[in-house]
C-alpha positions as CSV (number, residue, x, y, z in Angstrom):
1,M,2.7,-11.4,-17.5
2,Q,2.6,-10.3,-21.0
3,T,4.9,-7.6,-22.7
4,A,4.1,-5.6,-25.5
5,R,5.7,-2.7,-26.9
6,H,4.1,0.0,-24.4
7,R,2.4,-1.6,-22.2
8,I,2.5,-5.0,-19.7
9,I,-0.3,-7.0,-18.5
10,L,-0.8,-8.7,-15.4
11,S,-2.1,-12.0,-15.1
12,S,-4.9,-10.3,-13.0
13,G,-5.9,-8.5,-16.3
14,R,-4.4,-5.1,-15.2
15,E,-2.3,-3.1,-18.2
16,I,0.3,-1.0,-17.2
17,H,1.4,1.7,-19.6
18,C,5.3,2.3,-20.1
19,L,8.2,3.2,-22.1
20,G,9.2,0.2,-23.4
21,P,8.4,-2.2,-21.9
22,N,10.5,-1.2,-19.1
23,I,10.5,-1.7,-15.5
24,G,12.4,-0.2,-13.2
25,I,13.6,0.0,-9.3
26,S,15.0,1.9,-7.3
27,L,15.5,2.6,-3.7
28,V,14.0,5.5,-1.8
29,A,17.1,7.6,-0.6
30,S,15.3,9.3,2.0
31,G,14.1,7.2,4.5
32,G,14.3,3.6,2.9
33,G,11.9,1.9,1.0
34,W,11.4,1.1,-2.7
35,R,9.9,2.3,-5.8
36,I,8.3,0.8,-8.8
37,T,8.8,3.1,-12.2
38,T,7.6,2.4,-15.9
39,G,10.2,5.5,-17.3
40,Y,11.0,8.7,-16.2
41,D,8.6,9.8,-13.5
42,D,5.8,7.0,-13.6
43,V,5.7,5.4,-10.2
44,I,3.3,2.6,-9.9
45,H,4.3,1.3,-6.6
46,T,6.3,2.5,-3.7
47,Q,6.9,1.2,-0.3
48,A,8.6,3.4,2.2
49,D,9.5,2.1,6.0
50,G,7.7,-1.1,6.0
51,S,4.0,0.1,4.6
52,W,2.5,0.3,1.2
53,H,2.3,3.9,0.8
54,D,0.6,4.0,-3.1
55,D,-1.0,0.5,-3.3
56,A,-1.3,0.7,-7.2
57,L,-0.4,-2.9,-7.7
58,S,-1.5,-5.8,-5.2
59,H,0.4,-8.0,-3.4
60,A,0.3,-10.3,-6.4
61,E,0.7,-8.0,-8.9
62,A,3.9,-6.4,-7.1
63,R,5.3,-10.3,-7.1
64,E,4.7,-11.2,-10.3
65,I,6.6,-8.2,-11.9
66,A,9.3,-9.2,-9.3
67,E,9.5,-12.8,-10.7
68,H,9.8,-11.4,-13.9
69,M,12.3,-9.1,-13.6
70,I,14.5,-11.6,-11.8
71,R,13.8,-13.9,-15.0
72,V,15.2,-11.1,-17.4
73,W,18.2,-9.9,-15.2
74,T,19.1,-13.9,-14.7
75,E,19.0,-14.2,-18.3
76,Y,21.0,-11.1,-19.4
77,R,23.7,-12.0,-16.9
78,E,24.0,-15.1,-18.1
79,G,24.5,-13.8,-21.8
80,L,27.6,-11.9,-20.8
81,P,30.9,-13.0,-21.9
82,G,32.5,-15.0,-19.4
83,S,29.2,-15.9,-17.9
84,D,30.1,-19.7,-17.4
85,S,32.3,-18.7,-14.8
86,I,30.2,-17.2,-12.5
């Protein structure tokens, strides 16, 4: 995965245009499931009730984004003051 100012390029070659590059994930309030977004209201992938309704991303692409964000959040957590006690 490569990131640039307003896009993310996945190893599949797919380019995702975004604000930042920011990737967000939220739990859909009604009925459960997940929504992956790239900004204010740009949903690139959703899951509800165990089925992927918006198949904008392949399973491999969704996993690549998840692995990337895990690394980003881990680096953030480890950079927080007092992180050595976590």
